[in-house]
N, CA and C atoms as a LAMMPS dump frame, in Angstrom:
ITEM: TIMESTEP
0
ITEM: NUMBER OF ATOMS
306
ITEM: BOX BOUNDS ff ff ff
-5.0000000000000000e+02 5.0000000000000000e+02
-5.0000000000000000e+02 5.0000000000000000e+02
-5.0000000000000000e+02 5.0000000000000000e+02
ITEM: ATOMS id mol type element x y z
1 1 1 N 0.899 -1.12 -0.04
2 1 2 C 0.024 -0.027 0.086
3 1 3 C 0.745 1.172 0.065
4 2 1 N 0.564 2.086 -0.851
5 2 2 C 1.244 3.308 -0.999
6 2 3 C 0.5 4.372 -0.007
7 3 1 N 1.239 5.328 0.71
8 3 2 C 0.452 6.083 1.66
9 3 3 C 1.081 7.367 1.233
10 4 1 N 0.168 8.423 1.19
11 4 2 C 0.606 9.758 0.85
12 4 3 C -0.333 10.74 1.666
13 5 1 N -0.019 12.032 1.954
14 5 2 C -0.669 12.983 2.424
15 5 3 C -1.092 14.071 1.394
16 6 1 N -2.376 14.555 1.449
17 6 2 C -2.929 15.581 0.631
18 6 3 C -3.696 16.564 1.039
19 7 1 N -3.579 17.914 0.828
20 7 2 C -4.211 18.895 1.337
21 7 3 C -5.437 19.231 0.223
22 8 1 N -6.382 20.097 0.852
23 8 2 C -7.628 20.448 0.118
24 8 3 C -6.792 21.13 -1.333
25 9 1 N -7.281 20.728 -2.729
26 9 2 C -7.081 21.154 -3.666
27 9 3 C -5.794 20.279 -4.317
28 10 1 N -5.313 19.603 -3.796
29 10 2 C -4.02 18.541 -4.263
30 10 3 C -4.805 17.483 -4.783
31 11 1 N -4.087 16.857 -5.973
32 11 2 C -4.543 15.683 -6.76
33 11 3 C -3.779 14.711 -6.727
34 12 1 N -3.956 13.413 -7.16
35 12 2 C -3.362 12.27 -7.499
36 12 3 C -3.758 11.619 -8.814
37 13 1 N -2.956 11.27 -9.565
38 13 2 C -3.328 10.448 -10.785
39 13 3 C -3.161 9.032 -10.472
40 14 1 N -4.237 8.407 -10.772
41 14 2 C -4.429 6.928 -10.655
42 14 3 C -4.558 6.188 -11.841
43 15 1 N -3.376 5.892 -12.567
44 15 2 C -3.71 5.217 -13.934
45 15 3 C -3.836 6.54 -14.79
46 16 1 N -5.217 6.618 -15.406
47 16 2 C -5.778 7.595 -16.21
48 16 3 C -6.816 8.316 -15.44
49 17 1 N -7.236 7.964 -14.205
50 17 2 C -8.02 8.858 -13.38
51 17 3 C -7.236 9.669 -12.448
52 18 1 N -8.158 10.786 -12.187
53 18 2 C -7.681 11.731 -11.248
54 18 3 C -8.616 12.049 -10.006
55 19 1 N -7.847 11.663 -8.934
56 19 2 C -8.641 11.893 -7.536
57 19 3 C -8.151 13.288 -7.03
58 20 1 N -9.037 13.985 -6.633
59 20 2 C -8.792 15.517 -6.083
60 20 3 C -9.532 15.649 -4.655
61 21 1 N -8.447 16.259 -3.566
62 21 2 C -9.051 16.492 -2.502
63 21 3 C -9.651 17.574 -2.45
64 22 1 N -11.218 17.905 -2.21
65 22 2 C -11.958 19.095 -2.328
66 22 3 C -11.889 19.813 -1.27
67 23 1 N -12.436 18.995 -0.12
68 23 2 C -12.342 19.656 1.262
69 23 3 C -11.826 18.68 2.258
70 24 1 N -11.379 19.174 3.318
71 24 2 C -10.938 18.402 4.438
72 24 3 C -11.721 18.471 5.962
73 25 1 N -12.197 19.728 6.068
74 25 2 C -12.938 19.957 7.238
75 25 3 C -14.182 20.613 6.882
76 26 1 N -15.332 20.339 7.537
77 26 2 C -15.646 19.3 8.573
78 26 3 C -15.819 17.939 8.262
79 27 1 N -15.98 17.652 6.981
80 27 2 C -15.972 16.218 6.505
81 27 3 C -15.288 16.34 5.321
82 28 1 N -14.605 15.163 4.981
83 28 2 C -13.457 15.109 3.771
84 28 3 C -14.403 14.732 2.55
85 29 1 N -14.242 15.479 1.623
86 29 2 C -14.955 15.302 0.133
87 29 3 C -13.762 15.241 -0.783
88 30 1 N -14.013 14.196 -1.512
89 30 2 C -13.107 13.827 -2.75
90 30 3 C -13.609 13.794 -4.164
91 31 1 N -12.998 14.297 -4.997
92 31 2 C -13.866 14.323 -6.216
93 31 3 C -12.9 13.477 -7.033
94 32 1 N -13.604 12.712 -8.008
95 32 2 C -12.809 11.579 -8.818
96 32 3 C -13.255 11.734 -10.269
97 33 1 N -12.307 11.86 -11.28
98 33 2 C -12.75 11.866 -12.498
99 33 3 C -12.16 10.553 -13.34
100 34 1 N -12.964 9.929 -13.703
101 34 2 C -12.733 8.602 -14.321
102 34 3 C -13.162 8.699 -15.817
103 35 1 N -12.013 8.906 -16.627
104 35 2 C -12.376 9.357 -18.042
105 35 3 C -13.301 10.599 -18.324
106 36 1 N -14.513 10.588 -18.679
107 36 2 C -15.301 11.743 -18.889
108 36 3 C -16.34 11.857 -17.703
109 37 1 N -16.424 10.949 -16.824
110 37 2 C -17.286 10.675 -15.646
111 37 3 C -16.792 11.475 -14.616
112 38 1 N -17.433 12.177 -13.926
113 38 2 C -17.044 12.595 -12.587
114 38 3 C -17.889 12.334 -11.42
115 39 1 N -17.423 12.085 -10.199
116 39 2 C -18.234 11.84 -9.103
117 39 3 C -17.568 12.353 -7.975
118 40 1 N -18.286 12.558 -6.895
119 40 2 C -17.753 12.82 -5.699
120 40 3 C -17.991 11.769 -4.634
121 41 1 N -17.008 11.696 -3.422
122 41 2 C -17.213 10.819 -2.493
123 41 3 C -17.009 11.46 -0.994
124 42 1 N -17.997 11.445 -0.16
125 42 2 C -17.775 12.121 1.063
126 42 3 C -17.758 11.15 2.32
127 43 1 N -16.54 11.425 2.916
128 43 2 C -16.48 10.544 4.129
129 43 3 C -16.914 11.505 5.249
130 44 1 N -17.83 10.636 5.923
131 44 2 C -18.53 11.534 7.211
132 44 3 C -18.127 10.862 8.522
133 45 1 N -18.272 11.63 9.431
134 45 2 C -18.038 11.116 10.986
135 45 3 C -16.682 11.457 11.551
136 46 1 N -16.49 11.319 12.61
137 46 2 C -15.432 11.533 13.505
138 46 3 C -14.275 10.68 13.542
139 47 1 N -14.687 9.264 13.274
140 47 2 C -13.768 8.136 13.502
141 47 3 C -13.151 7.605 12.114
142 48 1 N -12.237 8.372 11.419
143 48 2 C -11.864 8.164 10.118
144 48 3 C -10.967 7.015 9.868
145 49 1 N -10.585 6.332 11.111
146 49 2 C -9.706 5.033 11.053
147 49 3 C -10.554 3.654 11.069
148 50 1 N -11.762 3.915 10.329
149 50 2 C -12.717 2.688 10.373
150 50 3 C -12.43 2.064 9.06
151 51 1 N -11.472 2.13 8.288
152 51 2 C -11.004 1.701 6.906
153 51 3 C -12.137 1.862 5.858
154 52 1 N -12.658 3.342 6.108
155 52 2 C -13.485 3.774 5.014
156 52 3 C -12.725 3.868 3.566
157 53 1 N -13.277 3.367 2.638
158 53 2 C -12.664 3.359 1.481
159 53 3 C -13.577 3.694 0.134
160 54 1 N -12.923 3.889 -0.888
161 54 2 C -13.632 3.968 -2.344
162 54 3 C -12.931 3.261 -3.334
163 55 1 N -13.374 2.985 -4.416
164 55 2 C -12.688 2.146 -5.373
165 55 3 C -12.608 3.135 -6.763
166 56 1 N -11.343 3.17 -7.32
167 56 2 C -11.208 3.966 -8.361
168 56 3 C -10.353 2.907 -9.345
169 57 1 N -11.247 2.43 -10.341
170 57 2 C -10.612 1.302 -11.213
171 57 3 C -10.415 0.251 -10.486
172 58 1 N -8.981 -0.31 -10.647
173 58 2 C -8.638 -1.513 -9.651
174 58 3 C -7.931 -1.12 -8.532
175 59 1 N -8.045 0.202 -8.184
176 59 2 C -7.36 0.617 -6.951
177 59 3 C -8.254 1.09 -6.09
178 60 1 N -7.972 0.685 -4.648
179 60 2 C -8.773 1.107 -3.467
180 60 3 C -7.973 2.016 -2.921
181 61 1 N -8.78 3.335 -2.614
182 61 2 C -8.35 4.185 -1.765
183 61 3 C -8.734 4.354 -0.305
184 62 1 N -8.139 4.18 0.713
185 62 2 C -8.466 4.241 2.197
186 62 3 C -8.102 5.523 2.85
187 63 1 N -9.061 6.083 3.528
188 63 2 C -8.956 7.276 4.128
189 63 3 C -8.296 6.939 5.671
190 64 1 N -7.011 7.2 5.655
191 64 2 C -6.268 6.498 6.928
192 64 3 C -6.313 7.479 8.131
193 65 1 N -6.263 8.889 7.968
194 65 2 C -6.199 9.705 9.026
195 65 3 C -6.65 11.129 8.452
196 66 1 N -7.072 12.088 9.282
197 66 2 C -7.468 13.426 8.864
198 66 3 C -6.859 14.256 10.024
199 67 1 N -6.098 15.463 9.374
200 67 2 C -5.365 16.423 10.122
201 67 3 C -6.167 17.792 10.029
202 68 1 N -5.758 18.796 10.649
203 68 2 C -6.504 20.23 10.385
204 68 3 C -6.648 20.338 8.918
205 69 1 N -5.57 20.265 8.125
206 69 2 C -5.792 20.883 6.619
207 69 3 C -5.358 19.795 5.728
208 70 1 N -5.126 18.532 6.043
209 70 2 C -4.824 17.509 5.158
210 70 3 C -5.26 16.25 5.516
211 71 1 N -5.491 15.135 4.51
212 71 2 C -5.667 13.85 4.865
213 71 3 C -4.686 12.88 4.416
214 72 1 N -4.533 11.743 5.033
215 72 2 C -3.567 10.733 4.736
216 72 3 C -4.4 9.6 4.031
217 73 1 N -3.939 9.352 2.949
218 73 2 C -4.673 8.39 2.056
219 73 3 C -3.713 7.229 1.801
220 74 1 N -4.507 6.033 1.645
221 74 2 C -3.609 4.742 1.382
222 74 3 C -4.125 4.304 0.048
223 75 1 N -3.284 3.995 -0.822
224 75 2 C -3.508 3.496 -2.285
225 75 3 C -3.437 1.971 -2.302
226 76 1 N -4.093 1.076 -2.694
227 76 2 C -4.015 -0.361 -2.658
228 76 3 C -4.269 -0.697 -4.053
229 77 1 N -3.249 -0.881 -4.812
230 77 2 C -3.632 -1.318 -6.257
231 77 3 C -2.398 -2.204 -6.832
232 78 1 N -2.687 -2.789 -7.933
233 78 2 C -1.739 -3.802 -8.725
234 78 3 C -0.421 -2.868 -9.016
235 79 1 N 0.698 -3.669 -9.176
236 79 2 C 1.801 -2.841 -9.586
237 79 3 C 1.846 -2.237 -10.75
238 80 1 N 0.853 -2.727 -11.722
239 80 2 C 0.795 -2.286 -13.138
240 80 3 C 0.056 -0.886 -13.068
241 81 1 N -0.627 -0.393 -11.996
242 81 2 C -1.29 0.86 -12.021
243 81 3 C -0.241 1.977 -11.373
244 82 1 N -0.169 2.94 -12.282
245 82 2 C 0.72 4.089 -11.917
246 82 3 C 0.07 5.004 -11.025
247 83 1 N 0.592 5.448 -9.889
248 83 2 C -0.098 6.43 -9.006
249 83 3 C 0.971 7.449 -8.767
250 84 1 N 0.564 8.769 -9.084
251 84 2 C 1.619 9.788 -8.996
252 84 3 C 0.883 11.044 -8.543
253 85 1 N 1.762 11.857 -7.702
254 85 2 C 1.052 13.098 -7.186
255 85 3 C 0.994 14.066 -8.264
256 86 1 N 0.021 14.815 -8.522
257 86 2 C -0.213 15.795 -9.687
258 86 3 C 0.968 16.756 -9.626
259 87 1 N 1.591 17.252 -8.739
260 87 2 C 2.685 18.066 -8.962
261 87 3 C 4.002 17.54 -9.452
262 88 1 N 4.04 16.215 -9.7
263 88 2 C 5.151 15.531 -10.393
264 88 3 C 4.744 15.339 -11.825
265 89 1 N 3.669 15.522 -12.213
266 89 2 C 3.259 15.62 -13.612
267 89 3 C 3.906 16.593 -14.385
268 90 1 N 4.387 16.261 -15.631
269 90 2 C 4.763 17.439 -16.525
270 90 3 C 3.819 18.262 -17.016
271 91 1 N 4.089 19.576 -16.975
272 91 2 C 3.144 20.41 -17.528
273 91 3 C 2.635 20.305 -18.978
274 92 1 N 1.513 20.388 -19.353
275 92 2 C 1.182 20.19 -20.948
276 92 3 C 1.767 21.682 -21.704
277 93 1 N 1.651 21.254 -22.923
278 93 2 C 2.31 22.491 -23.757
279 93 3 C 1.323 23.694 -23.635
280 94 1 N 0.209 23.649 -23.561
281 94 2 C -0.949 24.86 -23.467
282 94 3 C -0.69 25.575 -22.208
283 95 1 N -0.383 24.923 -21.02
284 95 2 C -0.19 25.648 -19.775
285 95 3 C 1.37 26.264 -19.642
286 96 1 N 2.326 25.853 -20.468
287 96 2 C 3.633 26.37 -20.379
288 96 3 C 3.969 26.818 -21.796
289 97 1 N 3.576 27.77 -22.356
290 97 2 C 3.847 28.408 -23.532
291 97 3 C 5.301 28.419 -23.825
292 98 1 N 5.734 28.207 -25.11
293 98 2 C 7.024 28.468 -25.392
294 98 3 C 7.43 29.994 -25.193
295 99 1 N 8.752 30.392 -24.968
296 99 2 C 8.797 31.971 -24.588
297 99 3 C 8.654 32.797 -26.003
298 100 1 N 8.887 32.131 -27.002
299 100 2 C 8.744 32.913 -28.441
300 100 3 C 7.15 33.274 -28.747
301 101 1 N 6.192 32.58 -27.976
302 101 2 C 4.944 32.623 -28.379
303 101 3 C 4.144 33.676 -27.318
304 102 1 N 4.811 34.271 -26.536
305 102 2 C 4.264 35.175 -25.381
306 102 3 C 4.037 36.398 -26.092
C-alpha cells in the first residue's frame, strides 16, 4: 500500500483517473474523474480510521487519517497501476507556452 498526504486542492493521478481532495473539514470530500465521468465521495463522521474506502478502477483508496488541513490516503492497487502526485506530472504545452509565443 502506498501512503501519501494531500491537502485540499491537491490531486493524485491513478492510472488515467484523477482524484482531487476538495475539502478536509468538517468532512472529507473527494472528487474523482474517471475518463469523462466525474463523481464525488464524502467521508463522514469523526472516526476516520474505520477503513473507509472507495474504489477507482482497480485501486482501493483508504482514508487513513485526517489532520487540520490534510488527509492521509492509502492506495492499494496492482503494481501495473501508476500512482503519481499531480505536482510531479509534466506541464502540458498549453499551460507552459514557448517563450517565443508570449
